[in-house]
PyMOL Python script that loads the backbone (N, CA, C, O; Angstrom):
from pymol import cmd

cmd.read_pdbstr("""\
ATOM      1  N   MET A   1     -17.987   5.716   8.478  1.00  0.00           N
ATOM      2  CA  MET A   1     -17.765   4.692   7.472  1.00  0.00           C
ATOM      3  C   MET A   1     -19.088   3.990   7.196  1.00  0.00           C
ATOM      4  O   MET A   1     -19.849   3.695   8.118  1.00  0.00           O
ATOM      5  N   LEU A   2     -19.349   3.733   5.949  1.00  0.00           N
ATOM      6  CA  LEU A   2     -20.576   3.051   5.568  1.00  0.00           C
ATOM      7  C   LEU A   2     -20.447   1.551   5.822  1.00  0.00           C
ATOM      8  O   LEU A   2     -19.364   1.044   6.113  1.00  0.00           O
ATOM      9  N   ASN A   3     -21.546   0.873   5.707  1.00  0.00           N
ATOM     10  CA  ASN A   3     -21.588  -0.537   6.052  1.00  0.00           C
ATOM     11  C   ASN A   3     -21.426  -1.454   4.843  1.00  0.00           C
ATOM     12  O   ASN A   3     -21.982  -2.553   4.840  1.00  0.00           O
ATOM     13  N   TYR A   4     -20.697  -1.046   3.836  1.00  0.00           N
ATOM     14  CA  TYR A   4     -20.493  -1.865   2.650  1.00  0.00           C
ATOM     15  C   TYR A   4     -19.154  -2.560   2.734  1.00  0.00           C
ATOM     16  O   TYR A   4     -18.177  -2.006   3.239  1.00  0.00           O
ATOM     17  N   ARG A   5     -19.122  -3.779   2.233  1.00  0.00           N
ATOM     18  CA  ARG A   5     -17.864  -4.501   2.125  1.00  0.00           C
ATOM     19  C   ARG A   5     -17.506  -4.574   0.657  1.00  0.00           C
ATOM     20  O   ARG A   5     -18.383  -4.671  -0.202  1.00  0.00           O
ATOM     21  N   LEU A   6     -16.224  -4.528   0.373  1.00  0.00           N
ATOM     22  CA  LEU A   6     -15.751  -4.542  -1.003  1.00  0.00           C
ATOM     23  C   LEU A   6     -16.292  -5.751  -1.759  1.00  0.00           C
ATOM     24  O   LEU A   6     -16.710  -5.626  -2.910  1.00  0.00           O
ATOM     25  N   CYS A   7     -16.287  -6.912  -1.123  1.00  0.00           N
ATOM     26  CA  CYS A   7     -16.767  -8.117  -1.798  1.00  0.00           C
ATOM     27  C   CYS A   7     -18.222  -7.963  -2.240  1.00  0.00           C
ATOM     28  O   CYS A   7     -18.594  -8.405  -3.327  1.00  0.00           O
ATOM     29  N   GLU A   8     -19.040  -7.339  -1.398  1.00  0.00           N
ATOM     30  CA  GLU A   8     -20.453  -7.129  -1.727  1.00  0.00           C
ATOM     31  C   GLU A   8     -20.621  -6.093  -2.832  1.00  0.00           C
ATOM     32  O   GLU A   8     -21.500  -6.223  -3.685  1.00  0.00           O
ATOM     33  N   GLN A   9     -19.786  -5.076  -2.815  1.00  0.00           N
ATOM     34  CA  GLN A   9     -19.857  -4.040  -3.842  1.00  0.00           C
ATOM     35  C   GLN A   9     -19.522  -4.614  -5.220  1.00  0.00           C
ATOM     36  O   GLN A   9     -20.215  -4.336  -6.199  1.00  0.00           O
ATOM     37  N   ILE A  10     -18.471  -5.403  -5.289  1.00  0.00           N
ATOM     38  CA  ILE A  10     -18.070  -5.985  -6.570  1.00  0.00           C
ATOM     39  C   ILE A  10     -19.192  -6.849  -7.116  1.00  0.00           C
ATOM     40  O   ILE A  10     -19.564  -6.734  -8.284  1.00  0.00           O
ATOM     41  N   GLN A  11     -19.729  -7.711  -6.270  1.00  0.00           N
ATOM     42  CA  GLN A  11     -20.798  -8.607  -6.710  1.00  0.00           C
ATOM     43  C   GLN A  11     -22.049  -7.827  -7.129  1.00  0.00           C
ATOM     44  O   GLN A  11     -22.658  -8.131  -8.155  1.00  0.00           O
ATOM     45  N   MET A  12     -22.425  -6.838  -6.345  1.00  0.00           N
ATOM     46  CA  MET A  12     -23.609  -6.042  -6.648  1.00  0.00           C
ATOM     47  C   MET A  12     -23.453  -5.295  -7.969  1.00  0.00           C
ATOM     48  O   MET A  12     -24.380  -5.275  -8.779  1.00  0.00           O
ATOM     49  N   LEU A  13     -22.303  -4.685  -8.194  1.00  0.00           N
ATOM     50  CA  LEU A  13     -22.067  -3.941  -9.426  1.00  0.00           C
ATOM     51  C   LEU A  13     -22.016  -4.879 -10.632  1.00  0.00           C
ATOM     52  O   LEU A  13     -22.541  -4.558 -11.698  1.00  0.00           O
ATOM     53  N   ARG A  14     -21.383  -6.032 -10.458  1.00  0.00           N
ATOM     54  CA  ARG A  14     -21.319  -7.011 -11.548  1.00  0.00           C
ATOM     55  C   ARG A  14     -22.719  -7.484 -11.930  1.00  0.00           C
ATOM     56  O   ARG A  14     -23.065  -7.518 -13.111  1.00  0.00           O
ATOM     57  N   LYS A  15     -23.516  -7.846 -10.941  1.00  0.00           N
ATOM     58  CA  LYS A  15     -24.866  -8.345 -11.210  1.00  0.00           C
ATOM     59  C   LYS A  15     -25.768  -7.253 -11.780  1.00  0.00           C
ATOM     60  O   LYS A  15     -26.607  -7.532 -12.636  1.00  0.00           O
ATOM     61  N   ALA A  16     -25.605  -6.025 -11.318  1.00  0.00           N
ATOM     62  CA  ALA A  16     -26.408  -4.912 -11.829  1.00  0.00           C
ATOM     63  C   ALA A  16     -26.149  -4.681 -13.310  1.00  0.00           C
ATOM     64  O   ALA A  16     -27.015  -4.189 -14.032  1.00  0.00           O
ATOM     65  N   ARG A  17     -24.954  -5.038 -13.754  1.00  0.00           N
ATOM     66  CA  ARG A  17     -24.600  -4.893 -15.169  1.00  0.00           C
ATOM     67  C   ARG A  17     -24.762  -6.203 -15.935  1.00  0.00           C
ATOM     68  O   ARG A  17     -24.329  -6.328 -17.081  1.00  0.00           O
ATOM     69  N   LYS A  18     -25.402  -7.186 -15.270  1.00  0.00           N
ATOM     70  CA  LYS A  18     -25.715  -8.486 -15.881  1.00  0.00           C
ATOM     71  C   LYS A  18     -24.477  -9.170 -16.459  1.00  0.00           C
ATOM     72  O   LYS A  18     -24.507  -9.716 -17.562  1.00  0.00           O
ATOM     73  N   MET A  19     -23.391  -9.127 -15.690  1.00  0.00           N
ATOM     74  CA  MET A  19     -22.139  -9.760 -16.094  1.00  0.00           C
ATOM     75  C   MET A  19     -21.916 -11.012 -15.267  1.00  0.00           C
ATOM     76  O   MET A  19     -22.219 -11.042 -14.074  1.00  0.00           O
ATOM     77  N   SER A  20     -21.387 -12.037 -15.901  1.00  0.00           N
ATOM     78  CA  SER A  20     -20.998 -13.236 -15.164  1.00  0.00           C
ATOM     79  C   SER A  20     -19.607 -13.010 -14.577  1.00  0.00           C
ATOM     80  O   SER A  20     -18.909 -12.067 -14.950  1.00  0.00           O
ATOM     81  N   GLN A  21     -19.218 -13.881 -13.661  1.00  0.00           N
ATOM     82  CA  GLN A  21     -17.862 -13.805 -13.120  1.00  0.00           C
ATOM     83  C   GLN A  21     -16.840 -14.047 -14.224  1.00  0.00           C
ATOM     84  O   GLN A  21     -15.771 -13.437 -14.235  1.00  0.00           O
ATOM     85  N   VAL A  22     -17.170 -14.933 -15.146  1.00  0.00           N
ATOM     86  CA  VAL A  22     -16.274 -15.221 -16.267  1.00  0.00           C
ATOM     87  C   VAL A  22     -16.087 -13.969 -17.125  1.00  0.00           C
ATOM     88  O   VAL A  22     -14.963 -13.619 -17.485  1.00  0.00           O
ATOM     89  N   GLU A  23     -17.195 -13.296 -17.450  1.00  0.00           N
ATOM     90  CA  GLU A  23     -17.111 -12.095 -18.287  1.00  0.00           C
ATOM     91  C   GLU A  23     -16.313 -10.988 -17.597  1.00  0.00           C
ATOM     92  O   GLU A  23     -15.475 -10.340 -18.224  1.00  0.00           O
ATOM     93  N   LEU A  24     -16.572 -10.775 -16.311  1.00  0.00           N
ATOM     94  CA  LEU A  24     -15.820  -9.753 -15.582  1.00  0.00           C
ATOM     95  C   LEU A  24     -14.334 -10.100 -15.561  1.00  0.00           C
ATOM     96  O   LEU A  24     -13.480  -9.235 -15.757  1.00  0.00           O
ATOM     97  N   GLY A  25     -14.041 -11.362 -15.323  1.00  0.00           N
ATOM     98  CA  GLY A  25     -12.650 -11.798 -15.324  1.00  0.00           C
ATOM     99  C   GLY A  25     -11.969 -11.553 -16.659  1.00  0.00           C
ATOM    100  O   GLY A  25     -10.826 -11.097 -16.700  1.00  0.00           O
ATOM    101  N   LYS A  26     -12.662 -11.853 -17.752  1.00  0.00           N
ATOM    102  CA  LYS A  26     -12.091 -11.619 -19.084  1.00  0.00           C
ATOM    103  C   LYS A  26     -11.828 -10.139 -19.311  1.00  0.00           C
ATOM    104  O   LYS A  26     -10.797  -9.767 -19.871  1.00  0.00           O
ATOM    105  N   ARG A  27     -12.750  -9.300 -18.883  1.00  0.00           N
ATOM    106  CA  ARG A  27     -12.566  -7.853 -19.078  1.00  0.00           C
ATOM    107  C   ARG A  27     -11.392  -7.314 -18.270  1.00  0.00           C
ATOM    108  O   ARG A  27     -10.750  -6.342 -18.667  1.00  0.00           O
ATOM    109  N   LEU A  28     -11.115  -7.951 -17.135  1.00  0.00           N
ATOM    110  CA  LEU A  28     -10.027  -7.491 -16.274  1.00  0.00           C
ATOM    111  C   LEU A  28      -8.731  -8.267 -16.477  1.00  0.00           C
ATOM    112  O   LEU A  28      -7.687  -7.888 -15.947  1.00  0.00           O
ATOM    113  N   GLY A  29      -8.800  -9.349 -17.242  1.00  0.00           N
ATOM    114  CA  GLY A  29      -7.618 -10.159 -17.476  1.00  0.00           C
ATOM    115  C   GLY A  29      -7.267 -11.067 -16.310  1.00  0.00           C
ATOM    116  O   GLY A  29      -6.096 -11.376 -16.086  1.00  0.00           O
ATOM    117  N   VAL A  30      -8.295 -11.502 -15.557  1.00  0.00           N
ATOM    118  CA  VAL A  30      -8.090 -12.433 -14.446  1.00  0.00           C
ATOM    119  C   VAL A  30      -9.047 -13.612 -14.617  1.00  0.00           C
ATOM    120  O   VAL A  30      -9.922 -13.588 -15.483  1.00  0.00           O
ATOM    121  N   THR A  31      -8.878 -14.622 -13.804  1.00  0.00           N
ATOM    122  CA  THR A  31      -9.706 -15.815 -13.907  1.00  0.00           C
ATOM    123  C   THR A  31     -11.030 -15.656 -13.157  1.00  0.00           C
ATOM    124  O   THR A  31     -11.195 -14.770 -12.318  1.00  0.00           O
ATOM    125  N   LYS A  32     -11.963 -16.547 -13.490  1.00  0.00           N
ATOM    126  CA  LYS A  32     -13.240 -16.590 -12.778  1.00  0.00           C
ATOM    127  C   LYS A  32     -13.008 -16.862 -11.296  1.00  0.00           C
ATOM    128  O   LYS A  32     -13.689 -16.291 -10.445  1.00  0.00           O
ATOM    129  N   SER A  33     -12.051 -17.730 -10.984  1.00  0.00           N
ATOM    130  CA  SER A  33     -11.783 -18.044  -9.578  1.00  0.00           C
ATOM    131  C   SER A  33     -11.264 -16.826  -8.812  1.00  0.00           C
ATOM    132  O   SER A  33     -11.510 -16.687  -7.614  1.00  0.00           O
ATOM    133  N   CYS A  34     -10.551 -15.954  -9.506  1.00  0.00           N
ATOM    134  CA  CYS A  34     -10.088 -14.710  -8.887  1.00  0.00           C
ATOM    135  C   CYS A  34     -11.289 -13.839  -8.503  1.00  0.00           C
ATOM    136  O   CYS A  34     -11.360 -13.323  -7.388  1.00  0.00           O
ATOM    137  N   ILE A  35     -12.226 -13.684  -9.438  1.00  0.00           N
ATOM    138  CA  ILE A  35     -13.439 -12.898  -9.168  1.00  0.00           C
ATOM    139  C   ILE A  35     -14.229 -13.543  -8.034  1.00  0.00           C
ATOM    140  O   ILE A  35     -14.716 -12.853  -7.139  1.00  0.00           O
ATOM    141  N   CYS A  36     -14.354 -14.865  -8.075  1.00  0.00           N
ATOM    142  CA  CYS A  36     -15.068 -15.608  -7.035  1.00  0.00           C
ATOM    143  C   CYS A  36     -14.427 -15.366  -5.664  1.00  0.00           C
ATOM    144  O   CYS A  36     -15.130 -15.167  -4.674  1.00  0.00           O
ATOM    145  N   ASN A  37     -13.106 -15.383  -5.610  1.00  0.00           N
ATOM    146  CA  ASN A  37     -12.406 -15.124  -4.345  1.00  0.00           C
ATOM    147  C   ASN A  37     -12.648 -13.715  -3.841  1.00  0.00           C
ATOM    148  O   ASN A  37     -12.818 -13.514  -2.639  1.00  0.00           O
ATOM    149  N   TRP A  38     -12.668 -12.732  -4.734  1.00  0.00           N
ATOM    150  CA  TRP A  38     -12.970 -11.357  -4.314  1.00  0.00           C
ATOM    151  C   TRP A  38     -14.378 -11.270  -3.748  1.00  0.00           C
ATOM    152  O   TRP A  38     -14.599 -10.667  -2.697  1.00  0.00           O
ATOM    153  N   GLU A  39     -15.331 -11.875  -4.452  1.00  0.00           N
ATOM    154  CA  GLU A  39     -16.734 -11.787  -4.038  1.00  0.00           C
ATOM    155  C   GLU A  39     -17.028 -12.617  -2.791  1.00  0.00           C
ATOM    156  O   GLU A  39     -18.009 -12.356  -2.094  1.00  0.00           O
ATOM    157  N   SER A  40     -16.200 -13.602  -2.505  1.00  0.00           N
ATOM    158  CA  SER A  40     -16.361 -14.437  -1.307  1.00  0.00           C
ATOM    159  C   SER A  40     -15.565 -13.882  -0.130  1.00  0.00           C
ATOM    160  O   SER A  40     -15.596 -14.439   0.967  1.00  0.00           O
ATOM    161  N   ASP A  41     -14.855 -12.786  -0.365  1.00  0.00           N
ATOM    162  CA  ASP A  41     -14.002 -12.153   0.642  1.00  0.00           C
ATOM    163  C   ASP A  41     -12.857 -13.067   1.084  1.00  0.00           C
ATOM    164  O   ASP A  41     -12.396 -12.997   2.224  1.00  0.00           O
ATOM    165  N   ASN A  42     -12.403 -13.928   0.157  1.00  0.00           N
ATOM    166  CA  ASN A  42     -11.256 -14.788   0.422  1.00  0.00           C
ATOM    167  C   ASN A  42      -9.960 -14.136  -0.022  1.00  0.00           C
ATOM    168  O   ASN A  42      -8.878 -14.561   0.385  1.00  0.00           O
ATOM    169  N   ALA A  43     -10.060 -13.114  -0.849  1.00  0.00           N
ATOM    170  CA  ALA A  43      -8.890 -12.381  -1.346  1.00  0.00           C
ATOM    171  C   ALA A  43      -9.337 -10.958  -1.666  1.00  0.00           C
ATOM    172  O   ALA A  43     -10.525 -10.694  -1.851  1.00  0.00           O
ATOM    173  N   GLN A  44      -8.378 -10.058  -1.728  1.00  0.00           N
ATOM    174  CA  GLN A  44      -8.648  -8.660  -2.046  1.00  0.00           C
ATOM    175  C   GLN A  44      -7.965  -8.304  -3.362  1.00  0.00           C
ATOM    176  O   GLN A  44      -6.847  -8.749  -3.622  1.00  0.00           O
ATOM    177  N   PRO A  45      -8.633  -7.503  -4.195  1.00  0.00           N
ATOM    178  CA  PRO A  45      -7.969  -7.056  -5.423  1.00  0.00           C
ATOM    179  C   PRO A  45      -6.816  -6.114  -5.087  1.00  0.00           C
ATOM    180  O   PRO A  45      -6.842  -5.407  -4.079  1.00  0.00           O
ATOM    181  N   SER A  46      -5.807  -6.120  -5.951  1.00  0.00           N
ATOM    182  CA  SER A  46      -4.687  -5.193  -5.778  1.00  0.00           C
ATOM    183  C   SER A  46      -5.182  -3.765  -5.993  1.00  0.00           C
ATOM    184  O   SER A  46      -6.293  -3.551  -6.478  1.00  0.00           O
ATOM    185  N   VAL A  47      -4.368  -2.815  -5.638  1.00  0.00           N
ATOM    186  CA  VAL A  47      -4.726  -1.410  -5.847  1.00  0.00           C
ATOM    187  C   VAL A  47      -4.950  -1.155  -7.337  1.00  0.00           C
ATOM    188  O   VAL A  47      -5.904  -0.475  -7.715  1.00  0.00           O
ATOM    189  N   GLU A  48      -4.081  -1.695  -8.172  1.00  0.00           N
ATOM    190  CA  GLU A  48      -4.247  -1.537  -9.620  1.00  0.00           C
ATOM    191  C   GLU A  48      -5.583  -2.116 -10.078  1.00  0.00           C
ATOM    192  O   GLU A  48      -6.285  -1.501 -10.881  1.00  0.00           O
ATOM    193  N   MET A  49      -5.931  -3.284  -9.576  1.00  0.00           N
ATOM    194  CA  MET A  49      -7.184  -3.922  -9.980  1.00  0.00           C
ATOM    195  C   MET A  49      -8.381  -3.169  -9.415  1.00  0.00           C
ATOM    196  O   MET A  49      -9.433  -3.117 -10.053  1.00  0.00           O
ATOM    197  N   LEU A  50      -8.239  -2.594  -8.245  1.00  0.00           N
ATOM    198  CA  LEU A  50      -9.307  -1.782  -7.661  1.00  0.00           C
ATOM    199  C   LEU A  50      -9.617  -0.590  -8.573  1.00  0.00           C
ATOM    200  O   LEU A  50     -10.780  -0.256  -8.798  1.00  0.00           O
ATOM    201  N   VAL A  51      -8.575   0.036  -9.085  1.00  0.00           N
ATOM    202  CA  VAL A  51      -8.754   1.164 -10.007  1.00  0.00           C
ATOM    203  C   VAL A  51      -9.405   0.682 -11.301  1.00  0.00           C
ATOM    204  O   VAL A  51     -10.284   1.353 -11.841  1.00  0.00           O
ATOM    205  N   ARG A  52      -8.978  -0.478 -11.801  1.00  0.00           N
ATOM    206  CA  ARG A  52      -9.580  -1.025 -13.025  1.00  0.00           C
ATOM    207  C   ARG A  52     -11.050  -1.372 -12.813  1.00  0.00           C
ATOM    208  O   ARG A  52     -11.868  -1.149 -13.705  1.00  0.00           O
ATOM    209  N   LEU A  53     -11.398  -1.916 -11.645  1.00  0.00           N
ATOM    210  CA  LEU A  53     -12.799  -2.212 -11.326  1.00  0.00           C
ATOM    211  C   LEU A  53     -13.620  -0.928 -11.301  1.00  0.00           C
ATOM    212  O   LEU A  53     -14.708  -0.871 -11.872  1.00  0.00           O
ATOM    213  N   ALA A  54     -13.101   0.093 -10.643  1.00  0.00           N
ATOM    214  CA  ALA A  54     -13.809   1.371 -10.554  1.00  0.00           C
ATOM    215  C   ALA A  54     -14.022   1.962 -11.945  1.00  0.00           C
ATOM    216  O   ALA A  54     -15.099   2.476 -12.247  1.00  0.00           O
ATOM    217  N   THR A  55     -13.007   1.889 -12.781  1.00  0.00           N
ATOM    218  CA  THR A  55     -13.116   2.413 -14.144  1.00  0.00           C
ATOM    219  C   THR A  55     -14.131   1.615 -14.948  1.00  0.00           C
ATOM    220  O   THR A  55     -14.968   2.196 -15.640  1.00  0.00           O
ATOM    221  N   LEU A  56     -14.067   0.305 -14.863  1.00  0.00           N
ATOM    222  CA  LEU A  56     -14.994  -0.549 -15.605  1.00  0.00           C
ATOM    223  C   LEU A  56     -16.439  -0.308 -15.188  1.00  0.00           C
ATOM    224  O   LEU A  56     -17.333  -0.262 -16.033  1.00  0.00           O
ATOM    225  N   PHE A  57     -16.667  -0.154 -13.887  1.00  0.00           N
ATOM    226  CA  PHE A  57     -18.016   0.047 -13.379  1.00  0.00           C
ATOM    227  C   PHE A  57     -18.434   1.519 -13.343  1.00  0.00           C
ATOM    228  O   PHE A  57     -19.562   1.830 -12.963  1.00  0.00           O
ATOM    229  N   SER A  58     -17.542   2.417 -13.734  1.00  0.00           N
ATOM    230  CA  SER A  58     -17.806   3.864 -13.728  1.00  0.00           C
ATOM    231  C   SER A  58     -18.212   4.370 -12.342  1.00  0.00           C
ATOM    232  O   SER A  58     -19.172   5.125 -12.194  1.00  0.00           O
ATOM    233  N   VAL A  59     -17.464   3.937 -11.345  1.00  0.00           N
ATOM    234  CA  VAL A  59     -17.672   4.397  -9.976  1.00  0.00           C
ATOM    235  C   VAL A  59     -16.315   4.829  -9.415  1.00  0.00           C
ATOM    236  O   VAL A  59     -15.277   4.578 -10.028  1.00  0.00           O
ATOM    237  N   SER A  60     -16.328   5.467  -8.272  1.00  0.00           N
ATOM    238  CA  SER A  60     -15.070   5.845  -7.633  1.00  0.00           C
ATOM    239  C   SER A  60     -14.539   4.675  -6.809  1.00  0.00           C
ATOM    240  O   SER A  60     -15.292   3.778  -6.428  1.00  0.00           O
ATOM    241  N   THR A  61     -13.255   4.695  -6.544  1.00  0.00           N
ATOM    242  CA  THR A  61     -12.690   3.676  -5.661  1.00  0.00           C
ATOM    243  C   THR A  61     -13.267   3.829  -4.252  1.00  0.00           C
ATOM    244  O   THR A  61     -13.436   2.839  -3.540  1.00  0.00           O
ATOM    245  N   ASP A  62     -13.564   5.047  -3.855  1.00  0.00           N
ATOM    246  CA  ASP A  62     -14.192   5.274  -2.551  1.00  0.00           C
ATOM    247  C   ASP A  62     -15.556   4.595  -2.475  1.00  0.00           C
ATOM    248  O   ASP A  62     -15.927   4.058  -1.431  1.00  0.00           O
ATOM    249  N   TYR A  63     -16.298   4.617  -3.572  1.00  0.00           N
ATOM    250  CA  TYR A  63     -17.587   3.923  -3.595  1.00  0.00           C
ATOM    251  C   TYR A  63     -17.380   2.421  -3.451  1.00  0.00           C
ATOM    252  O   TYR A  63     -18.085   1.768  -2.683  1.00  0.00           O
ATOM    253  N   LEU A  64     -16.420   1.872  -4.182  1.00  0.00           N
ATOM    254  CA  LEU A  64     -16.139   0.439  -4.076  1.00  0.00           C
ATOM    255  C   LEU A  64     -15.766   0.045  -2.651  1.00  0.00           C
ATOM    256  O   LEU A  64     -16.167  -1.014  -2.167  1.00  0.00           O
ATOM    257  N   LEU A  65     -15.007   0.893  -1.990  1.00  0.00           N
ATOM    258  CA  LEU A  65     -14.534   0.601  -0.641  1.00  0.00           C
ATOM    259  C   LEU A  65     -15.558   0.945   0.435  1.00  0.00           C
ATOM    260  O   LEU A  65     -15.341   0.657   1.612  1.00  0.00           O
ATOM    261  N   GLY A  66     -16.673   1.558   0.040  1.00  0.00           N
ATOM    262  CA  GLY A  66     -17.709   1.888   1.004  1.00  0.00           C
ATOM    263  C   GLY A  66     -17.497   3.199   1.731  1.00  0.00           C
ATOM    264  O   GLY A  66     -18.187   3.483   2.710  1.00  0.00           O
ATOM    265  N   VAL A  67     -16.557   3.998   1.268  1.00  0.00           N
ATOM    266  CA  VAL A  67     -16.298   5.296   1.898  1.00  0.00           C
ATOM    267  C   VAL A  67     -17.348   6.309   1.464  1.00  0.00           C
ATOM    268  O   VAL A  67     -17.786   7.139   2.262  1.00  0.00           O
ATOM    269  N   GLU A  68     -17.747   6.241   0.205  1.00  0.00           N
ATOM    270  CA  GLU A  68     -18.779   7.115  -0.349  1.00  0.00           C
ATOM    271  C   GLU A  68     -20.045   6.308  -0.573  1.00  0.00           C
ATOM    272  O   GLU A  68     -19.983   5.144  -0.969  1.00  0.00           O
ATOM    273  N   LYS A  69     -21.188   6.919  -0.324  1.00  0.00           N
ATOM    274  CA  LYS A  69     -22.451   6.202  -0.521  1.00  0.00           C
ATOM    275  C   LYS A  69     -23.014   6.380  -1.923  1.00  0.00           C
ATOM    276  O   LYS A  69     -23.825   5.569  -2.369  1.00  0.00           O
ATOM    277  N   ASP A  70     -22.601   7.419  -2.616  1.00  0.00           N
ATOM    278  CA  ASP A  70     -23.117   7.688  -3.953  1.00  0.00           C
ATOM    279  C   ASP A  70     -22.254   7.009  -4.996  1.00  0.00           C
ATOM    280  O   ASP A  70     -21.026   7.093  -4.967  1.00  0.00           O
ATOM    281  N   GLU A  71     -22.930   6.325  -5.930  1.00  0.00           N
ATOM    282  CA  GLU A  71     -22.213   5.609  -6.986  1.00  0.00           C
ATOM    283  C   GLU A  71     -21.527   6.579  -7.933  1.00  0.00           C
ATOM    284  O   GLU A  71     -20.411   6.318  -8.384  1.00  0.00           O
ATOM    285  N   ALA A  72     -22.174   7.686  -8.238  1.00  0.00           N
ATOM    286  CA  ALA A  72     -21.625   8.663  -9.173  1.00  0.00           C
ATOM    287  C   ALA A  72     -20.806   9.706  -8.421  1.00  0.00           C
ATOM    288  O   ALA A  72     -21.102  10.049  -7.277  1.00  0.00           O
ATOM    289  N   VAL A  73     -19.797  10.188  -9.077  1.00  0.00           N
ATOM    290  CA  VAL A  73     -18.970  11.253  -8.525  1.00  0.00           C
ATOM    291  C   VAL A  73     -19.247  12.508  -9.332  1.00  0.00           C
ATOM    292  O   VAL A  73     -19.069  12.525 -10.550  1.00  0.00           O
ATOM    293  N   LEU A  74     -19.680  13.550  -8.654  1.00  0.00           N
ATOM    294  CA  LEU A  74     -19.972  14.811  -9.340  1.00  0.00           C
ATOM    295  C   LEU A  74     -18.746  15.702  -9.284  1.00  0.00           C
ATOM    296  O   LEU A  74     -18.133  15.880  -8.231  1.00  0.00           O
ATOM    297  N   ILE A  75     -18.405  16.246 -10.411  1.00  0.00           N
ATOM    298  CA  ILE A  75     -17.228  17.135 -10.503  1.00  0.00           C
ATOM    299  C   ILE A  75     -17.708  18.505 -10.908  1.00  0.00           C
ATOM    300  O   ILE A  75     -18.416  18.651 -11.905  1.00  0.00           O
ATOM    301  N   ASP A  76     -17.327  19.516 -10.139  1.00  0.00           N
ATOM    302  CA  ASP A  76     -17.672  20.889 -10.447  1.00  0.00           C
ATOM    303  C   ASP A  76     -16.629  21.421 -11.428  1.00  0.00           C
ATOM    304  O   ASP A  76     -15.519  21.766 -11.024  1.00  0.00           O
ATOM    305  N   VAL A  77     -16.975  21.489 -12.697  1.00  0.00           N
ATOM    306  CA  VAL A  77     -16.021  21.904 -13.719  1.00  0.00           C
ATOM    307  C   VAL A  77     -15.713  23.394 -13.661  1.00  0.00           C
ATOM    308  O   VAL A  77     -14.761  23.841 -14.301  1.00  0.00           O
ATOM    309  N   THR A  78     -16.476  24.165 -12.924  1.00  0.00           N
ATOM    310  CA  THR A  78     -16.188  25.594 -12.819  1.00  0.00           C
ATOM    311  C   THR A  78     -14.928  25.829 -11.992  1.00  0.00           C
ATOM    312  O   THR A  78     -14.319  26.895 -12.082  1.00  0.00           O
ATOM    313  N   GLU A  79     -14.533  24.847 -11.191  1.00  0.00           N
ATOM    314  CA  GLU A  79     -13.337  24.985 -10.366  1.00  0.00           C
ATOM    315  C   GLU A  79     -12.085  24.506 -11.071  1.00  0.00           C
ATOM    316  O   GLU A  79     -10.980  24.674 -10.556  1.00  0.00           O
ATOM    317  N   ILE A  80     -12.244  23.914 -12.239  1.00  0.00           N
ATOM    318  CA  ILE A  80     -11.083  23.380 -12.968  1.00  0.00           C
ATOM    319  C   ILE A  80     -10.498  24.430 -13.865  1.00  0.00           C
ATOM    320  O   ILE A  80      -9.515  24.172 -14.559  1.00  0.00           O
TER     321      ILE A  80
END
""", "prot")
cmd.dss("prot")
cmd.show_as("cartoon", "prot")
cmd.util.cbc("prot")
cmd.orient("prot")
């Protein structure tokens, strides 16, 4: 397991995309205080919100959770 915490991943990805907590909250349909609680590790996003965060940031849920170290997920289309 990698040494990333979900709260740190959310904050890092948000800041890397130059988004405020307010802007991220608006995009996800939650309040700034909700985002603040996630980033402070006072609350955890629901599974649905975790998927929405991953989609918004174009990363895998495994990356958000610290299971994968690579931000991008490579898909071998020859196997599909």
